[in-house]
Structures are given as structure tokens and as C-alpha cells.
N, C-alpha and C positions, 0 to 999 in steps of 0.2 A: 645185497646186504640182508634182505628179508629172508632169503633162502638160508643163509648162514644162521640167522636168528632162530628159524624153525629147527634147524639141525641141533642147535644147542638145547632148545626147549625140550625136544623129543629125545635128547640124549643118544643120538646116533653115534655109532662107534668109529667115527673118524678121529684119527690121531694127529693129522697134519692139515693145516689150512693155508693155502697160498692165495694172496689177494693181489689184484690189480690195485693201483692207487687212485688214478683219476676216475671219477664217477662211481667209485666203489667205496673207498674210505673217505674221500674228500672231493670237494668241488674246487678245482683249480682252473676252471675254464676261462675265467676273466684274465688271469695271468698268461695262459696259453695263447689266447686270442691276441692279446697285446703284443706278445713276443713275435708271433707269426706275422701280424700286421706290420710291425716295424721293419722286419726283414724284407717282406714282400714289397712293401711300398718303396723301400730304399732301392730296389732293383726294377721298379716300374710295373710290378704285378699288382694292380689295384682292383681287378675284377672280382676276386674271391670275396664272398660275404663272410660275416661272422659265423653264420650257420655252416657255410662250406668248411670253414676251419674246424668248427666243433665236430663235424662228421668224420674228421680224420684222426681225432683223439683216440689213442690206443695203438696206432701204428707207429713205426719208427719215424724219426724225424726226416730221414731221407725219403721214405715213402710218402709222407705227408707233403713235403715240399714238391715232390714230383707230381702228385695229384693236383696240387693247387696252382703250380706254375707251368706244368707241362714239360719241365726240364727233365732230361734223362741222363745227362752227362754226370758221371759219378763224382768228378772233381768239383763241378759246380755245386752239386748237392752237398758235398762235404763242406764246402765253403759256407753254404746256407746254414748248415748245422753249427758250425763254429760261431757264426753271428747270432744264431738263436741262443746258444749257451751264454754268450755275453749279455744278451738282453735278459735272459732268465735270472742272471745274477742280481739284476735290479728289480725285476717285476714279479718274479714267481712267488717268493715266500710271503710277501705282504698281501698277495692276492689269492692265497690258498686258505680255504676254510674247511675244517673237518665236519662231516655230517653229524647230526645230533645223536644218531644211534651208534656211531663208531666206537666211542669210549666204552659204552655198556657191553656191546657185543664182544669186543676184544678182551675186555676184563673177564667176561663169562667164559670165554674160550681158555684164557690163561688159568682161571680158577679150576677148570675141568682137567687141566694137565696137558692140553693140546699144544703142539708146536705150531708157531705162527711165522709166516714169511711173506714178504712183499716182492712181487715181480714188477719192476717199473724202470723207466728210463730216467727217473728223478735223480738229481745230484744231491748228496748228503752234505757236502762241504759248506753249502750256504748257511746252514744252521749255526756254524761256528761264529759267524759274524754277530748274530743276535746273542749267542751265549757270551761273547766277549763284551758286548754292550751291557748286558745284564751284570756281568762281573764287575765292570768298571763303576757301576752304581752301587753295588753291594759291598765292595771291598772297604770303602770308608765306614760303612755301618759296622762291619765286623771288627775293624781295627780301632774304631772310635777315634780315628785321626791321630792315634798315639804315636805313630812314627815321627811326626813333626815335633812332638814334645820330647821324644827320646833324644833327638839330635840337639834340640834347643837347650834342654836342661842338662844333657850329658856333657856339653861343652863348658858348663859353669864349674868353677873351682869350688871346692868345699862340699860337693854333693857326691855321695858314694855311687860309683858306677854300678855296683851290684844292685842298689836300690832302684836305679833307673831301669836296669834290664828286667828285674823282677816285676816292677810296676808295669812295664810294657807287656810282659807275658800275661799278667793278670787281666789287663785291659782287653787284650785280644780274646782271652777266655770269656770275659764278660760279654763282649760283642758277639762272640760265636753263640753263646747261650741265647742272646736276643734274636739272632738269626734263626735259631732252631724254633723259636716261637712263631716265626713267619712261615714255617713249613706248610701249614694248611693252605696258605695263600699261594705260595710258589708252586705247590704240587697241583694246583688247579690250572696252571698255565700249561697248555698242551705242549708247547714247544720244549719246555724244560722238564716235563714229567718223567721222561725216560732217562734224564741225565741228572736228576736232582741230587742223588747221593754223591756223584763225582763232582758236581758243582760245589757242594758243601766242602768237600776235600780240597778242591781247587782254591776256594776262597781262604780256607784256613792256612794252607801251605804258602800261598802267595803273601799273606799277612806276616807269617813267621819269617819268610825270606826278607821282606821289607824291614822288619824289626831288626834282623841281624845286619842288614846293609847299613841302616841308619846308626845302629850302635857302633858299627865299624867306623863310620865317619865321625861319630861323637868322640871316639878314641883317637881320631886323626890318623887312622891307618888308610890313608887315601890311595896308596899304591895297591894295596890288597883289594880295596873297593873297586878300583879300575880293572884289576885282573879278573875279579869275580864277574864283572859285567861282561867282559869278553868271553870268559868260559861259559857263562850262562847262555849267551847267544849261540855259541857253537853247539852246546849240548841240546838246546831247544831245537835247533835245525836237525840234529842227529835223531832225536826222538820223533820229530815230524816224519822223517824218512822211514823210521822203523814202524811207527803206528799207522801212518797214513798210506805210505807207498807199499811197504813190504806186507804188513798185516791187514791193510785195507779196512781199518776200524772206524772210518768216518768221524762224526762229531765226538764219539767216545775216545777215539785215538787222539783227537785234537786236545781234549781235556787232559788225557793221560800224559801227553807230551809235556804240557805246561807243568802239571803236577810233578812229574819226574825231574824236569829241569830245575824248577824252583826248589824242590826238595833237596836235590844235590847241592845247589847253591847255598841254601841255608846250612846244610851239614858242613860244607866246605868252610864257610866263614866261622861257624861255631867251633870247628876243630882247629883250623889253622891260626885263628886269632885267640885261641884258648878262652873263648867266651864261657866255657863250662866252669871256669873259676868264679864267675859271677852268678852262677846258678845256686843261690842260697835263699831259701824261703824265709829264713830268719831276717833277711834284709828287706823284706817287703815293708814299705813305708806308706801307711794310709794318708798321713798328712801330705807327703810329697805327691802321692797319687791324686789327691784332690786338686793340688796345684796344677799337675800335669793335665788332668782331665778338664779343668777350668780353661786351660789354654787350648787343648786339643779339640774339645767337643764342638765349638763354633766352626771349626774347619770342616766338619762333616757336611752340614748344609751348604757351606761355602763352596765345597767341591761339587755338590749337586747343582747349585746355581751356576757355577762355571760351566758345567756340562750342558745345562739348558741354553746358556748364551752361545755356546760353541756349536751345538748340534740341533737346536730346535728349528732353525731355518729350513733344514731339509724336510722336516715333517710338515711344516707350514706350506712349503712349495708343493709337496705331494698332494696335500689336501685342498689347496686353494686354486691351483692352476689347472687348466685343461691340459690333459696329458702330463699331469704333474709328476708321475713316476719317472717319465723319461727325462724331464728337467732335473729331477733329483739326481739321476745318474750323471748328468752333465755337471751339475754343481759339485757332486762328490769327486769327479775327476779334476775339477778346477781347484779343489782344496789341496791336491797332492803337492803342487809346486810351493805354495806358501808354507806348507808343513816343514820345508827345509829351513825356513826362518825360525820356526819353533825349536828345531834341533840345534841350530846355532846358538839360540838363546839359552837353551838348557845347558849346553857345554860350557858356555861363558859363565853362567850363574853358578854352576857347581865348582868352577875354578876359584871363585872369590868369596863365596857365601860364608864359609867357615871363618874366614878372617873377620867378617863383619860381626860374628858372635863373640870373638875372643879378644879383639884389639882395643886397647886404650880407653881414654877418657871420652866424654861426650864430644868435646871439640875435635879430638882426633877422629872419632867416628864420622862426624860431619864432613871433615876433609876427605876421609876415605870414601864415603858414599858419593860425594860430589865428584871426586876424581874418577871413580869407577863408572858412574853414570855418564860422564863425559865420553869415556871410551865406549861404553855400552851403546849409547845412542848413535855414535859414529859407526859402529859395527852393524847395528840393526838397519840404519838407513841405507848404508852402502849395500848390504845384502839385499834389502828390499828393492832398491833401484835395479840391481842385477836381475832379480826375479821377475819384475815387471817387464824388463827388456826381453826376457826369454819366454814370455807368455805364449806368443804365437808359435814359435818353434816347438815348445813343449806340447801344446795341445795338438799339433800336427802329428804327433806320435799315435794319437788315438784315432778311432774311426772318424770318417768324414763328418758325421752328424754330431760329433762331440767337439769339433773344432771351434764352434761358436763359444765354447766355454772360456776362451781367452779373454772375452769381454768382462768376465766376472773376477778375473785374477787381480787386477789392480786394487779394487776395493777390499778383496779378501786379504791381500798382502798388507795393505794399510791397517786392516783390522788386526792381523797377526802381529804387526809391529807394535801397536798400542797394547795388545794383550801381553807382549813381552815386557813393555814398560810397567804394566800393571803387576806382573810377577816380580819385577825389580822392587817396586814400592811395597809389595807384600813382604819382602825381606825385612823391611823396617818394622812392620808389625811383629814379625817373628823375633827380632832383636829386642823389642820393647815389650814383648809378651802381650800384645793387644790384638789377639786373634778375633775378637768380636768385631773389630773394624773391618777385617777381611770378610767376615760374614755379611755385615750390613752393606758394604759397598758392592759386593757381588749380587746381593739381593736386589739392589737398585738396578744394576746392570741387566740382570735377568728379566726384571719387570719391564724395563725399557725395550729390551729385545723382543719380548712377546708382543707388546703393544705396537711397536713399529712394524713387526711382521704382519700383523692384522691390517695395518694402515697402508703400508708401502707395496706389499706384494700385489694386491689388486690393481695398483696404478702402474708400477714399473716391473712387475714380474720378478724374475730371479735377481735382477739388479737391485730391486727393492729389498730382497732378503739379505743380499751382501751388504747393502748400505745400512740395514738395521744392525747387523753384526758389528760393522765398523763404529757406528754411533754409540752402541752399547759399551764397547771397550774404551772408546774415547771419553765418554762420560765417567766411567770408572777411573780412568787415569786422572781426570780433573779432580774428582772427589778425593782420591788418594794423595794427589799432589798438595791439596789444601790441608787435609787433616793430618798428614805426616809432618807438617810444619811445626806443630806443637810437640813433636817427638824428636825428630832429627831434621835439622834445617838443611836440606839438600839444595845445592846450587844447580838448578836445571839448565843453566846457560840458555835462557829463553830465546835470545836472538839466534843462536845456533840452531836450537830446536825448531823454531819457526822457519828458518831458512831451509833446513833439511826437509821439513815437511812440505813446504811450498814447492821445492824443486821436485819432490816425489809426486805431488799432485800435478805439476806441470808435465812431467814425463807421462803420467797416466792419461792426461787429457790429450796430449799429442798423439798417443797411440789409439785411444778410444775414438777420437774424431778423424783418425786416418789422415792427418795433415800431410801434404805432399812432402816426400822424403822423410817421413816420420822416423824410420829406423836411424837415420843419420842424426836427427835432432835429439832423439832419445838417448843415443850413445853419447852425445856431447853432454847431456844432462848428467848421465852416470859419471862421466869423467869429471864434471864440475863438482859433484857430490864427493867423489874420491879426493879431489884436490882440497876441498874445504875441510875434510875430516882426517886426512892422512897424518898430518903432523901431530894433532892431538891424540889420535889413536896410537900412533907409534910411540910417542913419548910416554903415554900412560902404560902401555904394555911393557916398555923398558923399566919403568918405575916398579911395576908389580913384579917383574922378573928379578930385579935387583933386591926387592923386598924379600922374595923367596930365598935368594942366595944368602942374604944376611941371616935369615932364620936358620938355614941349614948349617951355616958356619957357627 
């Protein structure tokens, strides 16, 4: 780096500079050592020291593994390489730090008109994960949470649809201006510096797509909404192939793929649903905008608190446990199976939520919510029981050292179940336009989660983090169950709820403690949960289907 610095200062006539990455632009030795160590230890090669590993940096992975292990078989070395890449997905990015001089030197070279390239075995695709996390936090700031207000106010009779849409556009514009003010801060983050312009476009286009999607739902064009979801998934995959595989554009291609797919989706809905008819700036309504923002803005910090409750445990595990980054990888893999429960919950919620906004008197709404919750908890508990039963077979798909992750799945599944119930009760806040309650309850949940992570992880390790997540969502459920009583009195069928939860805990305990013949006993518990809930679930589904047929008639 010093040599390059001298070249720049003395204005030598080099036009192109090619850099190695490790030990030249950045120090990634900690991540490299961790990855090599994990692979070598897994295969019994414990003699190489950290310094031995560091001395191989700069060579190909196959050469390094051959030097460190003495293995010369190409197939075995190729297998070591595959394992290293999986380890690097977890450990490399977080353990890589740019040298202090890197930014200034590269900037000077760029200003001088020089061409810059990097020759490295590093993988660019890991950056997309961090870009995605960044976007998930920034999107609520750009949209000001207005998408929720668009569907809530858009379903009300007597409010002009054009005013709803124009207010949504203006809100996104206001949010985007606020985001522009954060440019000095975001541009200082090394990871995002090269992608800052595309990141801004990504956020804007994604918000516009969400606006058009929710406006489509507000007009009750549910079939088109579903079709657009399918088409967007297909086009996203197509653009991934184009930008990542064919053009090999790395993180830039990842952002471009999402921008193009979301952009096409927004244009599709805008054109096919004739949304352009509502594009009338004369319909902009400041009074209505105030009402919409009063409803939407509390949902911005609420979504951030939700993210904290859902994701902070992995950061705490990484920071507080010995070999925390490895445990974080195992915890991340354990989350995959309970995610199925979130998908089931989302599908069910979107199927009935619009009816909650549009149907009947307070008494009718209470009956509707009670009936839907009865079916909802039956579905969630039955799915949760099946997921717990599949914990060990699912984790067996991963590497041997990830298999232990099955122990975390029961608590994570119960946490996801109550997170689903929290989302259900949040619909009541949406119906009654009490979004501040969504914010306050999630703030309590996030605070409890952080406090319990500090308390439980040192005592119970990763299980402590999983327990913290469960307790947080459970407390939020209790809070929302209490304060929604003054809005819509939902019959939670407490006997059935306690029975289902008790059986789920029993199933989890049988598996966790490895009781003799536990697969048989756990299967019987699943059958029992199915028997308890089947009639109620089936009858409710029939009622809802009958309700839909009557509406179409």
C-alpha cells in the first residue's frame, strides 16, 4: 500500500493498478483463520497453528489446504474448498476490516483517472445479504409506513381513491427526501459506498411497488394482486440469472435484479389496474394525509422494534459466546424451518384481512375475529407441531456440526407461533386505527428481548437467545390480548389455546430430553393436536368459503 501511495504522490505514469485484497486493501486474517480452523478441526487436522494458516494467505484454497493438511488428493482438496466457502458465508464479512489508508489511496487513484482492479479469491455475493438487511431497515423510513395506511383508508367508503393514491406518492417522496439527508452517513459505511446510488434507486422502486400492490388490494383486485406476486417472483429469478450468472455483476447485479423486477411489477399494476386514472395532483388532500401519516408513522419504529426482536439474538450470540460466529451460523440454519410457519401465517392473514376492514357492525366484527382466530390458532399450532417433529430430519440435511441446531427449533417455533398471534392482534389495531399501540407493544417486546439476551445467553447459550425471543413475543401477545379488549372483544378460546400450547410444550420436552421412543410419542402428540383442532378448523374454513361464495353471487 505504501508503494502505491508513493506512486500517486510522485505522479508516476501508471494507468492501471491491480490489487490483491488480503493484507493489501484489508485485513481479513481473523475470518480466514476461523474458516480454515473449523474445516481442519472437523477432519482431525489440529496441528497447524494460526500463524501456519496466515502464512498460506494469498495462495489458492486448494494449495493452502494441501500445505496445512498434507493432503494431495484433488477430490479431497475440492471438498475442503466447498466446506471453506460455507464457513466463509458466516465468518468472512464480519471479520474483514479495511486498512486506514485504503480509502484515501483508492480515492486518489480514481481522481487521477487510473483504472483499478482487484485480483482475489473473495466471493462478492456475501455483500448482498448485508445490503438486504440495510434495505429492510431503510424501506420503512422511505415509505413512512404509508403502504399500511393506503390499504386501511383505501377500503373505507366515502374517501376518494385518487386522494389515497396521491397521498401515498407524496409520502414516499417526502420519505425519499429524508433519506437523501442521510447520504453523508450512509456514504461513510464502507460496505455500501460503492452501491449507494443503486441502493437509493432500489429503495425508491421497492416503495413504489409496495404502494401499487397495497392500492390494488384496497380496490379489492385480489386476483391481480396474486398474479403480480407470481410474476414478480419469476421475473426476479430471471434477472438474477441475467445479472449474476450471465453478466457476473456481483452485488451490483443483485440490486439491479430487484430494481428491474420491482419496477416491472409496479408498471404492470399501474397499467393493468388503470391506476393512472387516479394520478391527479389536484386530488392531493392535506387533511387526509395528516390522518394517514398519524396512522402510518408509529408503524415505522414498530417495524424496527420488530426487526430487533427477531434478529438481535444472532448479534448477541456472536458477541457474547466463545466461537459465537459459528453458533450464529447454526442458529441461522435453525431459523429456516420455523420460517415455514411465518409463510403459512402470511398466506392465511392475507386471505381474511380485507374482510376485517370492510365487514359490518362492531358485534359482527367481534364474531368475525373470534371465528377467524379459532381457525388461525388451530392452523398455527398444528403446523408448529409438525415443524417440531421434523426438527431433527431437517437439520440432518446440513453439515454434521449444524445438526445440534435441532435443539433450538422447538423454542424458535413457539416464538414464531406467538409472533403470528401478535400479527393477528395487530390487525385489530389496523381496523381501529390505533397504530400507536402497535408501536408501544413492540417497543416493550424489543426491550425485553435485549434484556433477556444479556441475562440468558451467558447462562444457557444459544438456548438462552431462543428463549429470549419466545418470551418477548409471548409478552407482546399478552399485552395485545389485554389492550385489544377495549377495541374488539375477541374470544380467544383460552381453554383450547392453553391445551394446544401445553401439548406443543409436551412434544418439545419429549424431543429435547430424548425420552425413550420419543418419535412415537411426539407423533401421537401431533395426532392429538390434529384431532382437537380439525373440526373447528374445517368448519371455519367452510364458513369462510361459503361467505366468499355469497359475496360473488
